[in-house]
C-alpha positions in Angstrom: -114.8 69.9 -53.0 -113.2 66.5 -52.4 -113.5 67.0 -48.6 -117.2 67.9 -49.0 -117.8 64.7 -51.1 -116.1 62.6 -48.5 -118.2 64.2 -45.8 -121.4 63.5 -47.7 -120.3 59.9 -48.3 -119.6 59.5 -44.6 -123.0 60.9 -43.7 -124.8 58.7 -46.2 -123.1 55.6 -44.7 -124.3 56.8 -41.2 -127.9 57.1 -42.4 -127.8 53.7 -44.0 -126.5 52.1 -40.8 -129.0 53.8 -38.5 -131.9 52.9 -40.9 -130.8 49.3 -41.2 -130.7 49.0 -37.4 -134.2 50.5 -37.0 -135.7 48.3 -39.8 -134.1 45.3 -38.3 -135.6 46.0 -34.9 -139.0 46.5 -36.5 -139.0 43.0 -38.0 -137.9 41.1 -34.9 -141.2 40.8 -33.0 -143.7 41.0 -35.8 -145.3 37.7 -35.1 -147.9 37.3 -32.3 -148.9 41.0 -32.1 -152.2 42.7 -32.7 -153.3 46.4 -33.0 -154.7 46.6 -29.4 -152.3 48.6 -27.2 -150.9 46.8 -24.1 -150.3 50.0 -22.1 -150.2 53.7 -21.8 -147.7 56.2 -20.3 -147.5 59.9 -19.4 -144.1 61.6 -19.5 -142.9 65.0 -18.4 -139.4 66.6 -18.7 -137.1 69.5 -19.3 -134.4 70.4 -21.8 -131.0 69.5 -20.3 -128.9 72.5 -21.4 -128.9 76.1 -20.2 -129.1 77.7 -23.6 -132.9 77.1 -23.7 -135.8 76.5 -21.4 -138.0 73.8 -23.0 -140.6 71.6 -21.3 -141.7 68.3 -22.9 -145.1 66.7 -22.1 -145.7 63.3 -23.8 -148.4 60.7 -23.9 -147.7 57.3 -25.5 -149.2 53.8 -26.2 -147.2 50.6 -26.2 -147.5 47.2 -27.9 -145.6 44.4 -26.2 -143.6 42.1 -28.5 -144.7 39.0 -26.5 -141.3 37.5 -27.1 -138.3 36.9 -24.8 -134.8 37.3 -26.2 -133.3 36.3 -22.9 -135.0 34.4 -20.1 -133.4 33.2 -16.9 -134.2 33.1 -13.1 -132.5 36.5 -12.7 -133.0 38.4 -16.0 -135.5 38.8 -18.9 -134.9 40.7 -22.1 -138.0 41.5 -24.2 -139.4 44.7 -25.6 -142.3 46.8 -27.1 -143.2 49.3 -29.7 -143.9 52.8 -28.4 -146.0 55.4 -30.3 -146.0 58.8 -28.6 -147.2 62.4 -29.0 -145.3 65.3 -27.4 -145.8 69.0 -26.9 -142.6 71.1 -26.5 -142.9 74.6 -25.0 -140.4 77.3 -24.4 -140.5 79.3 -21.1 -137.9 82.0 -22.0 -138.8 85.6 -21.1 -137.8 88.9 -22.8 -134.7 89.3 -20.7 -133.4 86.0 -22.2 -133.4 87.6 -25.7 -135.1 84.6 -27.3 -134.4 83.9 -30.9 -137.0 85.6 -33.2 -136.6 82.9 -35.8 -137.2 80.0 -33.4 -140.6 78.6 -32.5 -141.7 78.9 -28.9 -143.8 75.7 -29.1 -144.0 72.6 -31.3 -145.6 69.2 -31.4 -143.8 65.9 -32.1 -144.8 62.3 -33.0 -142.3 59.4 -32.5 -142.4 55.7 -33.1 -139.7 53.5 -31.5 -138.9 49.8 -30.9 -137.7 49.6 -27.3 -135.7 46.8 -25.7 -136.3 46.2 -22.0 -134.0 44.3 -19.6 -135.8 43.4 -16.4 -134.4 42.0 -13.1 -136.5 39.1 -11.9 -134.8 38.7 -8.5 -137.3 40.8 -6.4 -140.9 39.8 -6.0 -142.1 43.2 -4.7 -140.6 45.5 -7.4 -138.9 44.7 -10.7 -136.1 47.1 -11.8 -135.7 47.5 -15.6 -133.6 49.3 -18.2 -135.0 50.5 -21.5 -133.1 51.4 -24.7 -134.8 52.4 -27.9 -134.0 54.0 -31.3 -136.8 55.2 -33.5 -138.1 57.8 -35.9 -139.6 61.2 -35.1 -141.5 64.0 -36.9 -141.8 67.5 -35.4 -143.8 70.5 -36.5 -141.0 73.1 -36.2 -137.5 72.9 -37.6 -136.0 75.7 -35.4 -136.8 76.2 -31.7 -136.4 79.2 -29.5 -133.3 79.5 -27.3 -131.4 82.3 -25.6 -129.4 85.1 -27.3 -131.0 85.4 -30.8 -129.8 82.2 -32.6 -132.4 79.4 -32.5 -131.8 75.6 -32.0 -131.3 74.6 -35.6 -132.8 71.0 -35.9 -132.3 71.1 -39.7 -135.6 69.5 -40.7 -138.9 68.0 -39.5 -137.7 64.4 -39.6 -135.5 63.2 -36.7 -134.3 60.1 -34.9 -135.5 59.5 -31.3 -133.2 57.8 -28.9 -134.0 56.9 -25.3 -132.4 55.3 -22.2 -134.5 54.9 -19.1 -134.2 53.1 -15.8 -137.3 52.3 -13.7 -139.4 50.0 -11.5 -142.4 47.9 -12.1 -144.7 47.5 -9.1 -148.2 46.6 -8.0 -149.8 43.2 -7.4 -149.6 42.3 -11.1 -146.5 44.6 -11.8 -148.7 46.6 -14.2 -147.6 50.0 -12.8 -144.2 51.5 -13.6 -142.2 54.6 -13.0 -139.0 55.4 -14.9 -136.4 58.2 -15.3 -133.9 58.9 -18.1 -132.9 60.6 -21.3 -134.5 61.3 -24.6 -132.4 62.6 -27.6 -133.6 64.0 -30.9 -131.3 64.6 -33.9 -131.1 63.7 -37.6 -127.7 61.9 -37.9 -126.8 64.6 -40.4 -129.7 63.7 -42.6 -130.2 67.5 -42.9 -127.5 70.2 -43.3 -128.1 71.4 -39.7 -128.2 69.0 -36.8 -128.1 70.8 -33.4 -130.3 68.2 -31.6 -132.3 68.2 -28.4 -131.8 66.4 -25.1 -134.4 66.0 -22.4 -134.4 64.5 -18.9 -137.8 62.7 -18.6 -139.9 61.1 -15.8 -142.5 58.6 -17.0 -145.5 57.0 -15.3 -147.0 54.0 -17.0 -149.9 51.5 -16.7 -150.0 48.1 -18.5 -153.2 46.1 -18.7 
């Protein structure tokens, strides 16, 4: 009983820390923004592990913060808010013995503040690195995987974490392509927390 209580206290501290970080990020760039999106992106990807065969198709809008946290001749650190809608779909066949209690498709909505570090040394293309931590809601708690047992996400509410590397290009640098990792889990907010990892390829346009 004592160990269970200690575990619960540890989890609660973890939730508080993650939520504090997210709320802090939300407040950083509030000034100077409006409700008109600054860009749109389309993303496709696959689940990283062999225990399932999930595809992820995502469309998102972004709102630039219009604020530089770092600006030098070589580097710029700024960011944006990202609001996305995803469709997850399983491609397992009967021979994979898919879990009967796991959904074979789901939709998901996520909202994340994203920091972007951009290299300013090349005038033709601009390499960048994105990192974001946000919140997510998904329609299904358990998703289909191989050999009977589902992917147990634990609940509908999750956290969304991303790391992406990419290039901005075009005459006005308003096109971009990026590749990286998206992770979904609940930081033990729910009793079960199996999590999802996707490798993702994104095409974006900013006006």
